C-alpha positions in Angstrom: -126.7 30.2 22.7 -126.2 26.5 23.2 -128.5 23.6 22.6 -129.0 20.8 25.1 -131.4 17.9 25.3 -133.4 17.1 28.5 -135.8 14.1 28.3 -135.4 14.2 24.5 -136.6 17.9 24.4 -134.5 20.7 22.9 -133.6 23.4 25.4 -131.6 26.5 24.5 -129.6 28.4 27.1 -127.2 31.2 27.3 -123.8 30.5 28.9 -123.8 34.0 30.3 -126.8 33.2 32.4 -125.3 30.1 34.1 -124.0 30.8 37.6 -122.0 28.2 39.5 -123.4 27.4 42.9 -121.3 28.7 45.9 -120.9 25.1 47.1 -119.4 24.0 43.8 -117.0 26.9 43.7 -115.9 26.3 47.3 -115.2 22.7 46.4 -113.1 23.8 43.4 -111.2 26.2 45.8 -110.5 23.3 48.2 -109.3 21.1 45.3 -106.9 23.9 44.2 -105.7 24.3 47.8 -104.9 20.6 48.0 -103.0 20.4 44.7 -101.1 23.5 45.7 -100.2 21.8 49.0 -99.0 18.9 47.0 -96.8 21.3 44.9 -98.5 20.6 41.5 -97.5 23.5 39.3 -100.4 25.9 38.3 -99.6 25.2 34.6 -99.8 21.6 33.8 -101.4 20.4 37.0 -104.4 18.8 35.3 -102.1 16.8 33.0 -99.9 15.7 36.0 -103.0 14.6 37.9 -104.3 12.7 34.9 -101.0 10.9 34.5 -100.8 10.0 38.2 -104.4 8.6 38.3 -104.3 7.2 34.8 -107.2 9.4 33.6 -107.6 11.6 30.5 -106.9 15.3 31.1 -110.5 16.4 30.2 -111.8 14.2 33.1 -109.5 16.0 35.5 -110.3 19.4 34.0 -113.9 18.8 35.1 -112.8 18.7 38.8 -111.7 22.3 38.4 -114.7 23.6 36.4 -117.4 22.1 38.7 -118.6 19.6 36.1 -117.5 16.6 38.1 -115.8 15.5 41.3 -112.9 13.0 41.7 -113.8 9.5 42.6 -113.7 8.3 46.2 -110.3 6.5 45.8 -108.7 9.5 44.2 -110.1 12.0 46.7 -108.9 9.8 49.6 -105.4 9.6 48.0 -105.2 13.4 47.5 -106.3 14.0 51.1 -103.9 11.4 52.5 -101.0 12.9 50.6 -101.9 16.5 51.6 -102.6 15.5 55.2 -106.1 17.0 55.0 -109.5 15.7 56.0 -111.7 14.0 53.4 -114.7 15.6 55.1 -113.1 19.0 54.7 -112.4 18.4 51.0 -115.9 17.2 50.2 -118.0 19.5 52.5 -115.7 22.2 53.8 -116.7 21.2 57.3 -114.4 20.0 60.1 -110.7 20.5 60.6 -108.7 21.0 57.4 -105.6 19.2 58.5 -105.7 15.6 59.8 -102.7 16.2 62.0 -101.3 19.7 62.6 -97.8 19.8 61.2 -96.4 21.5 64.3 -97.2 18.4 66.3 -95.0 16.2 64.1 -91.3 15.4 64.8 -89.4 17.4 62.1 -87.8 14.2 60.8 -91.3 12.6 60.4 -92.6 15.7 58.7 -89.6 15.8 56.2 -90.2 12.1 55.4 -93.9 12.6 55.0 -93.3 15.3 52.5 -91.0 13.0 50.5 -93.6 10.2 50.7 -96.4 12.5 49.4 -94.5 12.8 46.1 -94.2 9.0 45.6 -96.1 7.1 43.0 -98.6 4.5 44.4 -96.2 1.7 43.6 -93.3 3.4 45.3 -95.5 4.2 48.3 -96.4 0.5 48.6 -92.8 -0.5 48.6 -91.9 2.1 51.3 -94.8 1.1 53.4 -93.7 -2.5 53.3 -90.2 -1.5 54.4 -91.5 0.6 57.2 -93.8 -2.3 58.3 -90.8 -4.5 58.8 -89.6 -2.2 61.6 -92.9 -2.7 63.4 -92.6 -6.5 63.4 -91.3 -8.2 66.5 -87.7 -9.6 66.5 -87.0 -13.2 67.2 -86.6 -12.2 70.9 -90.2 -11.0 70.9 -89.4 -7.3 71.2 -89.8 -4.5 68.7 -86.9 -2.4 67.4 
């Protein structure tokens, strides 16, 4: 038995009687799917995610136990890196993948996989370099 307080009143409950809602379990399953897509190892993934997002490991653990959800910025970053839809992660609705991998040029797909592993700082630098290729040259044309 465990003791909790609700509105300053003591309430006892049995952990065995607690059942996670199907929606919460489905969210956890989608989170696991995303971190597997991003190649986080099964052992140590919570610590690796905590380091990446500058959080404490217990905070990340809650994402995988249904006690909490990642913040908006973190969820968006995970979705962007895994090429999955934010709506799909949060609700399970809609298309899972933002852009089907088979539609990508193999060189772009290979580079995208590399970019998914970059730190936010590295990604900013790479994005700035790529942006220079989109700038017009002095003659007014693009590369």
